[in-house]
C-alpha positions in Angstrom: 40.8 -50.2 -33.7 38.5 -51.4 -36.4 34.8 -52.5 -36.3 33.7 -55.0 -38.9 30.4 -54.4 -40.7 28.3 -57.4 -41.7 25.4 -57.8 -44.2 22.1 -59.4 -42.9 23.4 -62.9 -43.9 26.4 -62.5 -41.6 29.1 -61.9 -44.3 31.7 -59.3 -43.6 31.5 -56.6 -46.2 33.3 -53.5 -44.8 34.9 -52.1 -41.7 35.1 -48.8 -39.9 38.5 -47.5 -38.8 37.3 -46.0 -35.5 40.1 -43.4 -35.1 39.3 -41.7 -38.5 35.6 -42.8 -38.7 36.3 -43.9 -42.3 34.5 -46.9 -43.7 36.5 -49.2 -46.0 35.3 -52.2 -48.1 37.4 -55.4 -47.8 39.3 -54.4 -51.0 40.7 -51.3 -49.2 38.5 -48.8 -51.0 37.3 -45.9 -48.7 33.6 -45.4 -49.3 32.0 -43.5 -46.4 32.7 -41.8 -43.1 30.8 -41.2 -39.9 29.8 -37.8 -38.6 28.3 -38.3 -35.2 25.6 -40.9 -35.9 25.3 -40.0 -39.6 26.9 -41.9 -42.5 28.1 -39.7 -45.4 29.8 -40.7 -48.6 32.9 -38.8 -49.8 30.6 -37.3 -52.5 28.7 -35.5 -49.7 25.6 -37.7 -49.9 23.9 -38.6 -46.7 23.6 -42.4 -46.8 22.0 -43.2 -43.5 22.6 -43.7 -39.8 24.9 -45.8 -37.6 23.2 -46.1 -34.3 24.0 -48.7 -31.6 25.9 -51.0 -34.0 23.2 -51.0 -36.7 23.4 -49.3 -40.1 20.0 -47.8 -41.1 19.1 -46.6 -44.6 17.1 -43.4 -45.1 13.8 -45.4 -45.2 14.5 -46.7 -41.6 15.4 -50.2 -42.6 18.5 -52.1 -41.4 21.3 -52.5 -43.9 24.3 -53.7 -41.9 25.4 -54.8 -38.4 28.4 -55.0 -36.2 29.2 -58.5 -34.7 27.4 -57.6 -31.4 24.1 -56.7 -33.2 24.1 -59.3 -35.9 21.0 -61.4 -35.8 22.7 -64.5 -37.3 26.1 -66.1 -36.9 29.0 -64.2 -38.4 31.1 -65.7 -41.2 34.9 -65.9 -41.1 36.6 -62.6 -41.9 39.0 -62.8 -44.8 42.3 -60.9 -45.0 41.9 -57.2 -45.7 43.6 -55.5 -48.6 45.8 -52.5 -48.2 43.9 -49.3 -47.5 43.6 -46.9 -50.5 44.0 -43.2 -50.3 41.2 -41.4 -48.6 39.6 -38.8 -50.9 38.6 -35.3 -49.9 35.2 -34.9 -48.4 32.7 -33.0 -50.4 30.2 -30.6 -48.8 27.7 -32.6 -46.8 24.1 -32.6 -47.8 21.5 -31.9 -45.2 20.4 -35.1 -43.5 16.7 -35.9 -43.8 14.6 -36.3 -40.7 15.0 -39.6 -39.0 12.4 -42.0 -40.1 10.6 -44.5 -37.9 13.2 -47.3 -37.6 11.8 -50.7 -38.2 13.1 -54.3 -37.9 12.8 -54.8 -41.6 15.8 -55.5 -43.7 16.6 -53.1 -46.5 16.3 -54.0 -50.2 19.9 -52.5 -50.6 22.8 -54.8 -50.1 25.4 -53.3 -47.7 28.1 -53.0 -50.4 25.8 -51.2 -52.9 24.5 -49.0 -50.0 28.1 -47.9 -49.2 29.1 -47.5 -52.8 26.5 -44.7 -53.2 29.0 -42.5 -51.4 31.8 -42.9 -53.9 
């Protein structure tokens, strides 16, 4: 099963393969993975949180959404490319304390946010 991730404008940017908890971009590139509610890049960097269908950055702002939590209409999902090889996971950095989560939208785009983990 896969869960599509949308940017704040409703465009599909990535998806999570729920069995492996790996996040892929539409081009098939694996960029991050879930560890409980934390989002880590394969480089070991803590990127943010995935809580109740919303992706939060480390400043407590919203970066991405599932279809159920999206505040706008979702755009059509294009075909997905073949999944690329999943790299080894580096040692995880310690996650920061959870910030106060706000309703503000992050200044990061969802794809640049996820690419920090490559």
